[in-house]
gemmi code that builds the backbone of each chain (N, CA, C; Angstrom):
import gemmi

chains = {
    "A": [
        ("MET", (-22.316, -0.683, -10.343), (-21.590, -0.548, -8.864), (-22.267, -1.333, -7.905)),
        ("SER", (-21.443, -2.157, -8.043), (-22.073, -3.518, -7.069), (-21.580, -3.545, -5.883)),
        ("GLY", (-20.679, -2.586, -5.763), (-20.028, -1.854, -3.957), (-21.338, -1.585, -3.366)),
        ("ARG", (-21.940, -0.724, -3.920), (-23.022, -0.323, -3.547), (-23.870, -1.011, -2.682)),
        ("ARG", (-24.597, -2.084, -3.852), (-25.259, -2.983, -3.505), (-25.156, -3.871, -2.165)),
        ("SER", (-24.113, -4.389, -2.187), (-23.673, -5.340, -0.974), (-24.141, -4.435, 0.525)),
        ("ARG", (-24.389, -2.943, 0.310), (-24.238, -2.714, 1.955), (-25.999, -3.144, 2.132)),
        ("SER", (-26.620, -3.088, 1.317), (-28.343, -3.670, 1.556), (-28.394, -4.855, 1.917)),
        ("ARG", (-27.557, -5.465, 1.134), (-27.576, -6.865, 1.282), (-27.341, -7.324, 2.975)),
        ("GLN", (-26.115, -6.777, 2.778), (-25.942, -7.051, 4.143), (-26.662, -6.858, 5.628)),
        ("SER", (-27.427, -5.865, 4.889), (-27.917, -5.040, 6.440), (-29.479, -5.997, 6.540)),
        ("GLY", (-29.955, -6.334, 5.202), (-30.750, -7.370, 5.599), (-30.742, -8.541, 6.323)),
        ("GLY", (-29.355, -9.281, 6.208), (-28.875, -10.502, 7.177), (-29.374, -10.238, 8.710)),
        ("GLY", (-29.627, -9.237, 9.094), (-30.244, -8.870, 10.546), (-29.219, -9.485, 11.487)),
        ("GLY", (-27.664, -8.955, 11.440), (-26.941, -9.447, 12.342), (-26.638, -8.307, 13.238)),
        ("GLY", (-26.554, -8.781, 14.345), (-26.659, -7.190, 15.246), (-24.981, -7.502, 15.825)),
        ("GLY", (-24.401, -7.527, 14.955), (-22.792, -7.580, 15.735), (-22.284, -6.267, 15.839)),
        ("GLY", (-22.628, -5.619, 15.210), (-22.582, -3.915, 15.411), (-20.954, -3.820, 14.522)),
        ("GLY", (-20.369, -2.869, 14.775), (-19.078, -2.553, 13.949), (-19.355, -2.202, 12.242)),
        ("ALA", (-18.603, -1.395, 11.917), (-18.336, -1.104, 10.718), (-17.551, -2.662, 9.771)),
        ("GLY", (-17.818, -2.207, 8.420), (-16.922, -2.868, 7.795), (-17.698, -4.323, 7.896)),
        ("VAL", (-16.521, -5.605, 7.598), (-17.004, -6.768, 7.473), (-16.860, -7.377, 8.379)),
        ("SER", (-18.075, -8.137, 8.527), (-18.281, -8.889, 10.060), (-17.593, -10.166, 9.857)),
        ("ARG", (-16.734, -10.752, 10.770), (-15.998, -11.694, 10.624), (-16.876, -12.757, 10.422)),
        ("SER", (-17.817, -13.215, 11.495), (-18.518, -14.652, 10.777), (-19.365, -14.533, 10.261)),
        ("ASN", (-20.233, -15.769, 9.710), (-21.330, -16.088, 8.818), (-20.673, -15.305, 7.472)),
        ("ILE", (-19.599, -15.597, 7.080), (-19.356, -15.363, 5.757), (-20.091, -15.891, 4.488)),
        ("SER", (-20.756, -15.261, 4.211), (-21.474, -15.729, 2.924), (-20.995, -15.928, 1.401)),
        ("ASP", (-21.343, -16.531, 0.210), (-21.326, -16.468, -0.592), (-21.137, -15.184, -1.537)),
        ("ASP", (-22.100, -14.116, -1.337), (-22.454, -12.867, -1.442), (-21.472, -12.417, -1.481)),
        ("GLN", (-21.711, -12.392, -0.215), (-20.644, -10.976, 0.353), (-18.997, -11.318, 0.042)),
        ("ILE", (-18.473, -12.511, -0.462), (-17.438, -12.438, -1.281), (-17.519, -12.069, -2.795)),
        ("ASN", (-18.685, -12.798, -3.367), (-18.917, -12.098, -4.700), (-18.333, -10.887, -4.938)),
        ("ASP", (-19.506, -9.787, -3.567), (-18.967, -8.474, -3.820), (-17.482, -7.801, -3.231)),
        ("LEU", (-17.066, -8.874, -3.019), (-15.938, -8.340, -2.261), (-14.989, -8.086, -3.500)),
        ("VAL", (-15.053, -9.447, -4.290), (-14.264, -9.956, -5.514), (-14.335, -8.932, -6.323)),
        ("SER", (-15.788, -8.211, -6.883), (-16.313, -7.620, -8.116), (-15.613, -6.124, -7.489)),
        ("LYS", (-15.458, -5.917, -6.299), (-14.967, -4.615, -5.987), (-13.682, -4.620, -5.910)),
        ("LEU", (-12.660, -5.745, -5.909), (-11.564, -5.728, -6.235), (-11.334, -5.799, -7.752)),
        ("GLN", (-12.329, -6.126, -8.190), (-12.040, -6.332, -10.159), (-11.892, -4.765, -11.053)),
        ("GLU", (-13.335, -4.019, -9.828), (-13.146, -2.352, -10.419), (-11.615, -1.853, -10.347)),
        ("LEU", (-10.932, -2.335, -9.514), (-9.804, -1.437, -9.104), (-8.630, -1.876, -10.054)),
        ("LEU", (-8.363, -2.944, -10.631), (-7.670, -3.556, -11.644), (-7.972, -3.094, -13.331)),
        ("PRO", (-6.559, -2.438, -14.034), (-6.852, -1.708, -15.037), (-6.889, -2.675, -16.148)),
        ("GLU", (-6.534, -4.238, -15.942), (-6.911, -4.986, -16.795), (-8.242, -5.454, -16.676)),
        ("LEU", (-9.342, -5.445, -16.156), (-10.436, -6.078, -15.532), (-11.405, -5.218, -15.459)),
        ("ARG", (-11.039, -3.898, -14.994), (-12.147, -3.029, -14.826), (-13.450, -3.140, -15.829)),
        ("HIS", (-13.111, -2.944, -16.867), (-13.691, -2.631, -18.394), (-14.977, -4.297, -18.634)),
        ("ARG", (-14.476, -5.128, -18.036), (-15.200, -6.552, -18.485), (-16.069, -6.044, -17.624)),
        ("ARG", (-17.261, -7.109, -17.820), (-18.881, -7.621, -17.293), (-17.873, -8.411, -15.969)),
        ("SER", (-18.519, -8.090, -14.847), (-17.662, -9.315, -13.797), (-18.541, -10.484, -13.721)),
        ("ASP", (-19.819, -10.974, -14.456), (-19.549, -12.326, -14.467), (-18.778, -13.125, -15.656)),
        ("LYS", (-18.119, -12.582, -16.658), (-17.341, -12.808, -17.450), (-16.200, -13.226, -16.449)),
        ("VAL", (-15.742, -12.646, -15.693), (-14.262, -13.081, -15.260), (-14.297, -14.005, -14.004)),
        ("SER", (-13.404, -15.002, -13.878), (-13.870, -16.011, -12.599), (-12.887, -14.649, -11.489)),
        ("ALA", (-13.396, -15.538, -10.580), (-12.839, -14.992, -9.260), (-11.651, -15.604, -9.196)),
        ("THR", (-11.198, -16.689, -9.603), (-9.867, -16.987, -9.796), (-8.914, -15.799, -10.161)),
        ("LYS", (-9.205, -15.696, -12.034), (-8.514, -14.655, -12.508), (-8.839, -13.479, -11.760)),
        ("VAL", (-9.385, -12.830, -10.971), (-9.607, -11.921, -10.267), (-8.215, -11.669, -9.156)),
        ("LEU", (-8.175, -12.832, -8.750), (-7.074, -13.032, -7.517), (-5.456, -12.649, -8.175)),
        ("GLN", (-5.472, -14.016, -9.010), (-4.503, -13.529, -10.199), (-3.884, -12.373, -10.774)),
        ("GLU", (-5.047, -11.656, -10.887), (-4.423, -10.174, -11.477), (-4.338, -8.997, -10.471)),
        ("THR", (-5.237, -9.763, -9.302), (-4.969, -8.445, -8.216), (-3.413, -8.681, -7.439)),
        ("CYS", (-2.966, -10.316, -7.836), (-1.557, -9.877, -7.321), (-0.547, -9.422, -8.480)),
        ("ASN", (-0.671, -9.788, -9.627), (0.229, -9.026, -10.908), (0.355, -7.499, -10.574)),
        ("TYR", (-1.051, -6.958, -10.271), (-1.165, -5.533, -10.123), (0.004, -4.966, -8.922)),
        ("ILE", (-0.752, -5.625, -7.754), (0.198, -5.235, -6.493), (1.748, -5.000, -7.146)),
        ("ARG", (1.828, -6.473, -7.700), (3.929, -6.667, -7.947), (3.863, -5.843, -8.759)),
        ("ASN", (3.509, -5.344, -9.429), (3.849, -3.945, -10.749), (3.767, -2.919, -9.499)),
        ("LEU", (3.079, -2.638, -9.048), (3.023, -1.540, -8.095), (3.973, -1.342, -7.101)),
        ("HIS", (4.512, -2.738, -6.489), (5.740, -2.478, -6.075), (7.206, -2.245, -6.353)),
        ("ARG", (6.747, -2.933, -7.766), (8.275, -2.719, -9.059), (8.056, -0.954, -8.837)),
        ("GLU", (7.160, -0.608, -9.175), (7.085, 0.968, -9.737), (7.444, 1.938, -8.767)),
        ("VAL", (7.212, 1.303, -7.196), (7.566, 2.454, -6.309), (9.168, 1.838, -6.075)),
        ("ASP", (9.573, 0.845, -6.498), (11.600, 0.527, -6.268), (11.731, 1.456, -7.071)),
        ("ASP", (11.637, 1.155, -8.378), (11.994, 2.144, -9.394), (12.018, 3.479, -8.940)),
        ("LEU", (11.017, 4.218, -8.531), (10.736, 5.241, -8.329), (11.817, 5.636, -7.112)),
        ("SER", (11.747, 4.652, -6.182), (12.693, 5.216, -4.903), (14.443, 4.838, -5.581)),
        ("GLU", (14.121, 4.012, -6.651), (15.768, 4.307, -7.131), (15.924, 5.772, -7.801)),
        ("ARG", (15.196, 6.340, -8.401), (15.411, 7.502, -9.281), (15.547, 8.514, -7.758)),
        ("LEU", (14.902, 8.250, -6.863), (14.816, 9.532, -6.024), (16.260, 9.343, -5.322)),
        ("SER", (16.588, 8.338, -5.160), (18.111, 8.183, -4.896), (19.080, 8.952, -5.576)),
        ("GLU", (19.105, 8.657, -6.659), (19.853, 8.891, -7.621), (19.869, 10.264, -7.829)),
        ("LEU", (18.939, 10.980, -7.645), (18.510, 12.515, -7.905), (18.884, 13.335, -6.458)),
        ("LEU", (18.672, 12.542, -5.296), (19.303, 13.122, -3.822), (21.226, 13.145, -4.227)),
        ("ALA", (21.391, 12.080, -4.774), (22.978, 11.827, -5.258), (23.310, 12.762, -5.818)),
        ("THR", (22.800, 13.195, -6.898), (23.743, 14.210, -8.071), (23.528, 15.706, -7.916)),
        ("SER", (22.431, 15.933, -7.095), (22.652, 17.538, -6.828), (22.785, 17.514, -5.539)),
        ("ASP", (23.577, 18.298, -5.030), (23.299, 18.763, -3.357), (22.397, 19.432, -3.407)),
        ("SER", (22.134, 21.167, -2.870), (21.670, 21.624, -2.166), (20.065, 22.187, -2.881)),
        ("ALA", (20.303, 21.728, -4.289), (19.465, 22.283, -5.231), (17.926, 21.653, -5.264)),
        ("GLN", (17.894, 20.453, -4.812), (16.713, 19.167, -4.510), (16.281, 19.374, -2.983)),
        ("ALA", (17.373, 19.784, -2.024), (16.881, 19.744, -0.512), (16.239, 21.250, -1.005)),
        ("ALA", (16.150, 22.144, -1.278), (15.506, 23.395, -1.054), (14.207, 23.091, -2.035)),
        ("MET", (14.348, 22.314, -3.204), (12.976, 22.159, -3.731), (12.101, 20.926, -2.697)),
        ("ILE", (12.526, 20.115, -2.106), (11.656, 19.392, -1.358), (11.174, 20.307, 0.081)),
        ("ARG", (12.205, 21.499, -0.093), (11.460, 21.826, 1.493), (10.842, 22.939, 0.868)),
        ("SER", (10.919, 23.426, -0.351), (9.921, 24.585, -0.536), (8.652, 23.758, -1.106)),
        ("LEU", (9.256, 22.338, -1.669), (7.211, 22.139, -1.463), (6.406, 21.232, -0.080)),
        ("LEU", (7.739, 21.629, 0.801), (6.773, 21.141, 2.082), (6.060, 22.458, 2.837)),
        ("MET", (6.456, 23.021, 2.211), (5.664, 25.140, 2.271), (3.945, 24.867, 2.043)),
        ("GLN", (3.896, 24.167, 0.426), (2.707, 24.225, -0.022), (1.498, 23.979, 0.933)),
    ],
    "B": [
        ("MET", (-3.734, 6.484, -15.737), (-4.223, 7.219, -14.194), (-5.169, 8.169, -13.859)),
        ("THR", (-6.033, 8.085, -12.414), (-7.149, 8.788, -12.463), (-7.121, 10.580, -12.840)),
        ("PRO", (-7.442, 11.672, -12.952), (-7.290, 12.654, -12.966), (-7.128, 13.485, -11.817)),
        ("GLN", (-6.587, 14.034, -11.840), (-6.268, 14.768, -10.220), (-7.423, 16.242, -10.151)),
        ("PRO", (-7.473, 15.923, -8.801), (-8.647, 17.297, -8.894), (-7.294, 18.672, -8.269)),
        ("LEU", (-7.569, 19.849, -8.934), (-6.720, 21.125, -8.583), (-6.529, 21.480, -7.605)),
        ("LEU", (-7.574, 21.084, -6.245), (-7.529, 21.862, -5.102), (-7.104, 20.128, -4.243)),
        ("MET", (-5.942, 20.042, -3.323), (-5.798, 18.899, -2.397), (-6.552, 19.324, -1.534)),
        ("LYS", (-6.891, 17.839, -1.494), (-7.797, 18.101, 0.335), (-6.760, 17.732, 1.279)),
        ("PRO", (-7.142, 18.762, 2.448), (-5.958, 18.884, 3.432), (-5.395, 17.776, 4.205)),
        ("ASN", (-6.680, 16.962, 3.983), (-6.567, 15.759, 5.244), (-6.453, 14.404, 4.642)),
        ("SER", (-6.704, 14.071, 3.091), (-7.181, 13.291, 2.714), (-5.037, 12.044, 2.709)),
        ("ILE", (-5.401, 11.118, 2.991), (-4.357, 10.295, 3.040), (-3.670, 10.191, 2.052)),
        ("LYS", (-3.497, 11.112, 0.533), (-2.679, 11.802, -0.534), (-1.946, 12.433, 0.569)),
        ("THR", (-2.471, 13.462, 0.769), (-1.785, 14.541, 1.221), (-0.924, 14.487, 2.795)),
        ("ARG", (-1.597, 13.628, 3.226), (-0.695, 13.231, 4.436), (0.630, 12.341, 4.049)),
        ("PHE", (0.089, 11.355, 3.125), (1.535, 10.709, 3.028), (2.550, 11.415, 2.127)),
        ("ALA", (2.295, 12.639, 1.268), (2.827, 13.602, 0.237), (4.048, 14.408, 1.709)),
        ("TYR", (3.507, 14.651, 2.354), (3.983, 15.493, 3.945), (4.805, 15.023, 4.666)),
        ("GLY", (4.107, 13.649, 5.055), (5.047, 12.619, 5.694), (6.235, 12.043, 5.084)),
        ("PHE", (6.572, 11.927, 3.497), (7.285, 11.152, 2.662), (8.587, 12.174, 2.334)),
        ("LEU", (8.190, 13.925, 2.057), (8.832, 14.529, 1.527), (9.669, 15.197, 3.047)),
        ("ARG", (8.739, 14.438, 4.326), (9.474, 15.154, 5.490), (10.557, 14.259, 5.882)),
        ("ALA", (10.511, 12.903, 5.318), (11.195, 12.067, 5.841), (12.906, 11.843, 4.682)),
        ("LEU", (12.036, 12.521, 3.115), (13.034, 13.010, 2.545), (14.497, 14.074, 2.653)),
        ("ASN", (13.437, 14.773, 3.334), (14.378, 15.657, 4.238), (15.421, 15.597, 4.786)),
        ("SER", (14.852, 14.760, 5.914), (15.720, 14.418, 6.695), (16.672, 13.370, 6.294)),
        ("LEU", (16.222, 12.377, 5.343), (17.747, 11.287, 4.451), (18.501, 12.711, 3.862)),
        ("ASN", (18.228, 13.872, 2.995), (19.104, 14.149, 2.632), (19.895, 15.224, 3.493)),
        ("LYS", (19.236, 15.751, 4.716), (20.335, 16.373, 5.914), (21.527, 15.417, 6.185)),
        ("ASN", (20.773, 13.938, 6.434), (21.836, 13.226, 6.930), (22.944, 12.636, 6.462)),
        ("LYS", (22.688, 12.792, 5.243), (23.759, 12.492, 4.064), (25.457, 12.738, 4.119)),
        ("PRO", (26.005, 11.558, 3.863), (27.377, 11.896, 4.119), (27.627, 12.846, 2.778)),
        ("SER", (28.963, 13.471, 3.214), (30.002, 14.767, 2.478), (30.390, 13.808, 0.872)),
        ("SER", (31.002, 12.902, 1.155), (31.787, 11.936, 0.760), (30.834, 12.033, -1.135)),
        ("PRO", (31.848, 12.084, -1.909), (30.511, 11.619, -3.096), (30.707, 9.982, -3.085)),
        ("SER", (29.114, 10.097, -3.744), (28.126, 9.026, -3.383), (28.760, 7.626, -4.280)),
        ("SER", (28.923, 6.832, -3.383), (29.343, 5.462, -4.140), (27.928, 4.836, -4.836)),
        ("PRO", (28.442, 3.749, -5.497), (26.715, 3.068, -5.977), (26.466, 2.212, -4.095)),
        ("LYS", (26.989, 1.557, -3.452), (26.935, 0.811, -2.801), (26.159, 2.510, -1.625)),
        ("VAL", (26.436, 3.394, -1.422), (25.599, 4.493, -0.935), (24.282, 4.901, -1.589)),
        ("ILE", (24.347, 4.947, -2.975), (22.937, 4.899, -3.417), (21.890, 4.225, -3.477)),
        ("PHE", (22.694, 2.910, -3.086), (21.477, 1.849, -3.193), (20.893, 1.506, -1.667)),
        ("ARG", (22.045, 2.029, -0.841), (21.660, 2.299, 0.672), (20.373, 3.085, 0.812)),
        ("ARG", (20.750, 4.274, 0.062), (19.584, 5.151, 0.019), (18.600, 4.981, -0.010)),
        ("CYS", (18.571, 4.388, -1.401), (16.813, 3.985, -2.354), (16.286, 3.056, -1.757)),
        ("ARG", (17.059, 1.891, -0.733), (16.446, 1.069, 0.474), (15.561, 2.148, 0.859)),
        ("MET", (16.436, 2.975, 1.713), (16.073, 3.781, 2.938), (14.733, 4.366, 2.399)),
        ("ILE", (14.784, 4.893, 1.107), (13.886, 5.837, 0.528), (11.949, 4.809, 0.812)),
        ("LYS", (12.808, 3.736, 0.240), (11.615, 2.711, -0.107), (10.674, 2.251, 1.312)),
        ("LEU", (11.711, 2.390, 2.206), (11.066, 2.260, 3.629), (10.295, 3.441, 4.044)),
        ("ALA", (11.035, 4.376, 3.565), (10.344, 5.534, 4.261), (8.771, 5.668, 3.706)),
        ("ALA", (8.919, 5.609, 2.101), (7.402, 5.489, 1.598), (6.580, 4.791, 2.303)),
        ("ASP", (7.024, 3.348, 2.612), (5.981, 2.859, 3.075), (5.943, 2.982, 4.362)),
        ("ALA", (7.027, 3.529, 5.221), (5.813, 3.995, 6.557), (5.282, 5.077, 6.737)),
        ("SER", (5.789, 5.551, 5.743), (4.476, 7.326, 5.406), (3.283, 6.850, 5.207)),
        ("MET", (3.352, 5.983, 4.290), (1.658, 5.644, 3.950), (0.948, 4.699, 5.028)),
        ("ALA", (1.985, 3.597, 5.469), (1.546, 3.583, 6.588), (0.974, 4.394, 7.964)),
        ("SER", (1.458, 5.622, 8.090), (1.161, 6.035, 8.910), (0.048, 7.265, 8.567)),
        ("ALA", (-0.059, 7.418, 7.453), (-0.952, 8.034, 7.192), (-2.323, 7.720, 6.597)),
        ("VAL", (-2.135, 6.451, 6.462), (-3.580, 5.357, 7.019), (-3.993, 5.804, 8.347)),
        ("GLY", (-2.991, 5.218, 9.630), (-3.225, 5.002, 10.553), (-3.699, 3.702, 10.956)),
        ("SER", (-4.253, 3.754, 12.246), (-4.115, 1.812, 12.733), (-5.845, 1.393, 12.350)),
        ("ARG", (-6.169, 2.167, 11.946), (-7.865, 1.922, 11.338), (-7.661, 0.317, 10.659)),
        ("ARG", (-6.774, 0.201, 9.676), (-6.228, -1.075, 8.536), (-5.655, -1.838, 9.380)),
        ("ALA", (-6.048, -3.338, 8.838), (-5.378, -4.255, 9.400), (-3.654, -4.192, 8.824)),
        ("TRP", (-3.828, -3.730, 7.341), (-2.649, -3.578, 6.435), (-1.546, -3.126, 7.248)),
        ("SER", (-1.897, -1.505, 7.361), (-1.227, -0.870, 7.625), (-1.005, -0.838, 9.486)),
        ("ARG", (-1.996, -1.708, 10.170), (-1.531, -1.714, 11.290), (-0.082, -2.703, 11.385)),
        ("ALA", (-0.311, -3.857, 10.130), (1.024, -5.057, 10.187), (2.362, -4.075, 9.620)),
        ("VAL", (1.853, -2.979, 8.822), (3.627, -2.157, 8.603), (3.834, -1.301, 9.512)),
        ("LEU", (3.204, -0.698, 10.152), (3.639, -0.095, 11.314), (4.089, -0.699, 12.513)),
        ("CYS", (3.975, -2.142, 12.770), (4.168, -2.890, 13.727), (5.319, -3.555, 13.235)),
        ("LYS", (6.073, -4.097, 12.018), (6.852, -4.332, 11.555), (8.045, -3.430, 11.949)),
        ("ILE", (7.937, -2.059, 11.153), (8.816, -1.038, 11.041), (9.020, -0.949, 12.704)),
        ("ARG", (7.969, -0.978, 13.542), (8.796, -0.614, 14.890), (9.506, -1.760, 15.673)),
        ("CYS", (9.237, -3.474, 14.862), (9.766, -3.710, 15.235), (11.384, -3.972, 14.955)),
        ("GLN", (11.619, -3.827, 13.901), (12.707, -3.511, 13.133), (13.607, -2.804, 13.522)),
        ("ARG", (12.741, -1.722, 14.126), (13.539, -0.359, 14.724), (14.276, -0.825, 15.851)),
        ("ALA", (13.238, -1.532, 16.594), (13.614, -2.141, 18.011), (15.162, -3.278, 17.945)),
        ("LEU", (14.720, -3.981, 16.957), (15.700, -4.812, 16.935), (17.045, -4.307, 16.328)),
        ("ALA", (17.053, -3.418, 15.419), (18.128, -2.864, 15.163), (18.842, -1.706, 16.304)),
        ("MET", (18.248, -1.515, 17.218), (18.983, -1.096, 18.338), (19.571, -2.172, 18.834)),
        ("ARG", (19.318, -2.699, 18.909), (20.170, -4.216, 19.540), (20.642, -4.942, 19.068)),
        ("GLY", (20.737, -4.577, 17.555), (21.654, -4.898, 16.849), (22.019, -6.499, 16.293)),
        ("ARG", (20.067, -6.679, 16.577), (19.809, -8.026, 15.903), (18.992, -8.425, 14.838)),
        ("ILE", (18.790, -9.014, 14.062), (18.114, -9.190, 12.916), (17.261, -10.218, 13.159)),
        ("ARG", (16.220, -10.355, 12.768), (15.029, -12.025, 13.001), (14.199, -11.667, 11.458)),
        ("SER", (13.772, -12.207, 11.052), (13.287, -11.996, 10.587), (11.619, -13.051, 10.550)),
        ("GLY", (10.747, -11.793, 11.398), (9.666, -12.294, 11.866), (8.653, -12.254, 10.967)),
        ("GLY", (7.179, -12.863, 11.140), (5.937, -12.781, 10.495), (5.003, -12.900, 11.126)),
        ("PHE", (3.692, -13.355, 10.485), (2.732, -13.438, 11.378), (1.978, -15.186, 10.654)),
        ("ARG", (1.806, -15.754, 12.027), (1.317, -17.025, 11.951), (0.074, -17.384, 10.594)),
        ("ARG", (0.215, -18.111, 10.138), (-0.898, -18.334, 9.218), (-2.134, -18.836, 9.484)),
        ("ARG", (-3.459, -18.522, 9.012), (-4.579, -19.006, 9.639), (-4.787, -20.201, 8.800)),
        ("SER", (-5.207, -21.014, 9.259), (-5.660, -22.498, 8.500), (-6.646, -22.421, 7.438)),
        ("GLY", (-7.024, -22.617, 6.365), (-8.325, -22.882, 5.717), (-8.609, -21.804, 5.231)),
        ("ALA", (-8.617, -21.665, 4.200), (-8.442, -20.215, 3.079), (-9.823, -19.979, 2.903)),
        ("GLY", (-11.011, -20.646, 2.981), (-12.533, -20.018, 3.358), (-13.394, -20.841, 1.986)),
        ("LYS", (-14.607, -20.183, 1.901), (-15.418, -20.777, 1.108), (-15.104, -20.176, -0.068)),
        ("GLY", (-15.419, -20.912, -1.806), (-15.354, -20.617, -2.526), (-14.030, -20.548, -3.295)),
        ("PHE", (-12.576, -20.783, -2.335), (-11.385, -20.265, -3.209), (-10.652, -22.021, -2.743)),
        ("GLY", (-9.772, -22.361, -3.289), (-9.174, -23.454, -2.689), (-7.927, -22.583, -2.014)),
        ("VAL", (-7.323, -23.493, -1.133), (-5.856, -23.368, -0.316), (-4.626, -22.486, -1.105)),
        ("GLY", (-4.557, -23.233, -2.376), (-3.655, -22.088, -3.024), (-3.973, -21.178, -3.783)),
        ("GLN", (-5.317, -20.613, -4.092), (-5.735, -19.755, -4.576), (-5.070, -18.175, -4.175)),
        ("THR", (-5.361, -18.386, -2.617), (-5.337, -16.938, -1.772), (-3.832, -16.795, -0.854)),
        ("ASP", (-2.896, -17.398, -1.779), (-1.692, -17.719, -1.030), (-0.809, -16.509, -1.206)),
        ("GLY", (-1.228, -16.375, -2.663), (-0.329, -15.308, -3.352), (-0.307, -13.889, -2.801)),
        ("LEU", (-1.979, -13.660, -2.743), (-2.266, -12.472, -2.040), (-1.534, -12.391, -0.362)),
        ("ARG", (-1.912, -13.389, 0.318), (-1.468, -13.326, 1.694), (-0.057, -12.503, 1.637)),
        ("LYS", (0.628, -12.957, 0.909), (1.864, -12.954, 0.585), (2.186, -11.387, 0.608)),
        ("LEU", (1.581, -10.754, -0.581), (1.952, -9.634, -0.886), (1.006, -8.830, 0.023)),
        ("VAL", (-0.156, -8.866, 0.789), (-0.726, -7.856, 1.333), (-0.018, -8.088, 2.779)),
        ("PRO", (0.880, -6.831, 3.554), (1.005, -6.720, 4.559), (-0.336, -7.355, 5.600)),
        ("GLY", (0.676, -8.473, 6.806), (-0.464, -8.641, 7.302), (-1.724, -10.156, 6.754)),
        ("GLY", (-1.358, -10.089, 5.609), (-2.456, -11.081, 4.953), (-1.919, -12.345, 5.577)),
        ("GLY", (-0.922, -12.743, 6.035), (-1.087, -13.940, 6.520), (-2.143, -14.580, 7.873)),
        ("ALA", (-2.531, -13.360, 8.649), (-3.420, -13.775, 9.826), (-4.744, -13.066, 9.734)),
        ("MET", (-5.182, -13.064, 8.378), (-6.430, -12.316, 7.853), (-7.532, -13.690, 7.754)),
        ("ASP", (-8.936, -13.416, 7.877), (-9.602, -14.279, 7.358), (-9.948, -13.706, 5.913)),
        ("LEU", (-10.814, -14.201, 5.123), (-10.883, -14.395, 3.514), (-11.618, -13.161, 3.113)),
        ("CYS", (-12.567, -12.465, 4.092), (-13.242, -11.512, 3.738), (-12.686, -10.327, 4.357)),
        ("CYS", (-12.014, -10.524, 5.061), (-10.850, -9.115, 5.532), (-9.853, -9.561, 4.380)),
        ("LEU", (-9.151, -10.074, 4.312), (-8.471, -10.327, 3.593), (-8.677, -9.636, 2.340)),
        ("LEU", (-10.079, -9.637, 1.350), (-10.463, -9.178, 0.258), (-10.655, -7.468, 0.009)),
        ("ASP", (-11.368, -7.301, 1.219), (-11.483, -5.750, 2.281), (-9.771, -5.214, 2.042)),
        ("GLU", (-9.163, -5.747, 2.866), (-7.851, -5.038, 3.274), (-7.128, -4.801, 1.906)),
        ("THR", (-7.087, -5.654, 0.516), (-6.428, -5.616, -0.492), (-6.888, -4.659, -1.318)),
        ("ALA", (-8.289, -4.209, -0.934), (-8.854, -3.308, -2.000), (-8.221, -2.201, -1.790)),
        ("HIS", (-8.272, -1.769, -0.145), (-7.591, -0.812, 0.069), (-6.621, -0.166, -0.269)),
        ("TYR", (-5.254, -1.725, 0.111), (-4.129, -1.687, -0.253), (-3.588, -1.232, -1.531)),
        ("ILE", (-4.334, -1.937, -2.301), (-3.833, -1.150, -4.095), (-4.577, 0.325, -4.106)),
        ("LYS", (-5.499, 0.851, -3.347), (-6.034, 2.252, -3.843), (-4.642, 3.217, -3.014)),
        ("CYS", (-4.030, 2.535, -2.207), (-3.064, 3.375, -1.174), (-1.652, 3.372, -2.277)),
        ("LEU", (-1.757, 2.458, -2.527), (-0.214, 1.740, -3.605), (-0.293, 2.825, -4.669)),
        ("THR", (-1.461, 2.861, -5.124), (-1.477, 3.814, -6.299), (-1.024, 5.510, -5.825)),
        ("THR", (-1.876, 5.503, -4.870), (-1.611, 6.985, -4.184), (-0.064, 7.265, -4.315)),
        ("GLN", (0.395, 6.274, -3.430), (1.930, 6.343, -3.044), (2.693, 6.186, -4.516)),
        ("VAL", (2.326, 5.587, -5.482), (3.257, 5.906, -6.770), (2.897, 6.973, -7.489)),
        ("GLN", (1.628, 7.672, -7.207), (1.132, 8.815, -7.896), (2.366, 9.845, -7.324)),
        ("VAL", (2.049, 10.045, -5.741), (2.788, 11.084, -5.313), (4.490, 10.879, -5.915)),
        ("MET", (4.959, 9.920, -5.297), (6.307, 9.818, -5.904), (6.712, 9.934, -7.339)),
        ("ARG", (6.230, 10.005, -8.337), (6.375, 10.160, -9.661), (6.419, 11.589, -9.763)),
        ("ASN", (4.943, 12.392, -9.200), (5.042, 13.850, -9.128), (6.158, 14.151, -8.490)),
        ("ILE", (6.601, 13.866, -7.427), (7.871, 14.310, -6.929), (9.217, 13.989, -7.656)),
        ("VAL", (9.543, 12.750, -8.443), (10.578, 12.614, -9.490), (10.085, 13.747, -10.704)),
        ("ASP", (9.307, 14.126, -11.002), (8.888, 14.934, -12.079), (9.290, 16.426, -11.750)),
        ("ILE", (8.888, 16.603, -10.562), (9.489, 17.979, -10.545), (10.372, 18.129, -10.018)),
        ("CYS", (11.546, 17.045, -9.421), (12.656, 17.405, -8.783), (13.374, 17.364, -10.182)),
        ("SER", (12.845, 16.171, -11.164), (13.966, 16.348, -12.105), (13.880, 17.516, -13.224)),
        ("THR", (13.072, 18.263, -13.316), (13.176, 19.365, -14.501), (13.629, 20.630, -13.808)),
    ],
}
model = gemmi.Model(1)
for chain_id, residues in chains.items():
    chain = gemmi.Chain(chain_id)
    for i, (resn, *xyz) in enumerate(residues, 1):
        res = gemmi.Residue()
        res.name, res.seqid = resn, gemmi.SeqId(i, " ")
        for name, pos in zip(("N", "CA", "C"), xyz):
            atom = gemmi.Atom()
            atom.name, atom.element = name, gemmi.Element(name[0])
            atom.pos, atom.b_iso = gemmi.Position(*pos), 0.0
            res.add_atom(atom)
        chain.add_residue(res)
    model.add_chain(chain)
structure = gemmi.Structure()
structure.add_model(model)
structure.setup_entities()
C-alpha cells in the first residue's frame, strides 16, 4: 500500500500550506511517484505487477486506455437502456419506479 | 469487478448516483413521445441517457473535486446556451509545462480524457484521474445492474 506511505512522507516536509489533498507548490518526484503508483493500483492490467517493474509512462498509457474502455462501456450501456426504454412501455417505467422506492 | 456489499451505504457516491440516475431515467421515460420509436429517436434518447449518467455522477460527487466541477460547469453552460439557441464548443485553456518527470506529450492523453484536465497541474491531474476512474467504474457497475434488472 504505497498510498498510505505517502501521507507520512508528505507531512514530514514541514509545509504549512494547509488544506487537505495535494498541495500545489513544491511538487516532488516522490509525490508524483506515489500518485502514479496509486493510479497503477486502479488498473486491472497493471494492478498485480510490482510498481518498480512498470514505468510511469506505461501507467499513463494504460490509464488512458482504461478510461477509454470505461467511456465505451457507458456508451454501450446507454444504448442498451435506450433500447429497453423504447421496446417496452409501462413495464420498465414501473420497474424504475420500484427501484427508486427501495 | 469488485464484490458488492450486501447493504448499500445510504450516503455513498454509488447510492447517490443510482438514485439521481434512476430519477433522470424516470423523467426521460415520462417525456417520451407516444409515436413508435424510430432509430433516430432511440439514438437521441441514448445520448440523453449518457448525459444524464454523467450529470448524475458529477452531482453525486459534488463540487469538492475538480473533474466533477468541470462536468457540472459544462452542463450548466450547455443548458444556458441551449436556451439561447446557440451551440459553441468551449474548453479550458491548457496550462503550459507538463511538470517534472513527464514529457509534454505524455500527459496530453489524460488531459483530454479527464474533465477539466486541461487546466490542472500534474499532481492535481493524477489525483483527479484516480478519483475519476473510481467513479467511472461505479457508474458502469450501477448502469449494468439497471440493465440486468430491466432485461430479465
